[in-house]
N, C-alpha and C positions, 0 to 999 in steps of 0.2 A: 531443454528449451530455456533460453535466456531472455529475460526482458529487462530493459533499463528504464526506470522511472525518472523522468526529468525533474529538475528542481521545482518547476511549476506544479507538476503532478504531486511531488512530495508535499509541498505546501497545501495543496487542495485536500489531500488525504489527511494531513495532520490537523488541519482546521476542522474537518468533519469529525475526526476521532475525538477531538477535545470539546466539540460542541454537540455531542451525541444526542442529548435530550432535545435540542432545538432543530439542528440541521437535518437529522435523519428522518424526522417526521414530515419534512416538506418534500413534495413531489413536483416535478421530477428532479432527480439528482443526476449529476454527471457520473460517468463511470468511475472516475477516481474518487470522487466524494463517496460514492456507495462502497468502494473498497475500504476507505477509512472508517466508515460506520461499522463495518463487520470485520474489522482487522483482528486476525488471531494474535495471540501474544507475541510471537516472534516478529510479525510485521509491525505491530504497535511499538515494540522496542526499537526496531530499525527506523520507524518514522520519527520517533523522538530524537534518536541520535542524529539522523540526517538533517532534521529541522535545525537543531542547535549548532551543528557543524557546518551547515549550509552546503550539503553535499546531495548527491543522487543516491538511489538505491538500485542495486543489482539483484534481480530476482532469478534464482536458478530452480527450475522445476524438473523433477526426475521421474522417470518411468511413466510418462504420460500416455494416456489412451485418448486419442483425438485431442480436441481443444478444450475439453470440459473436465477432465479428471487427471490428476497427477498423484502418485502415491506419497511423495514427500517434496518439500521445497525448503529453500534457504533464502534469506534476505540479508544482504550485506550492504554496509554504507561504503560508497565508493566516490571518488573525486569526480 
């Protein structure tokens, strides 16, 4: 499964990731902000790169069972 995160989504996730002590305690959060708050290492790295390069993120999810579990995933910065 492939998901493209828009520039606006990247910026929202990046802001949430970098304001984790303030933003993540405020409810309700948007979907993208909540992703930024709980970003695993590879997503956090992709968010930083995409933010500074002003690009989108392409998320590839592999071996998914339904819409809730995937065995592994990759995030790459794309134009």
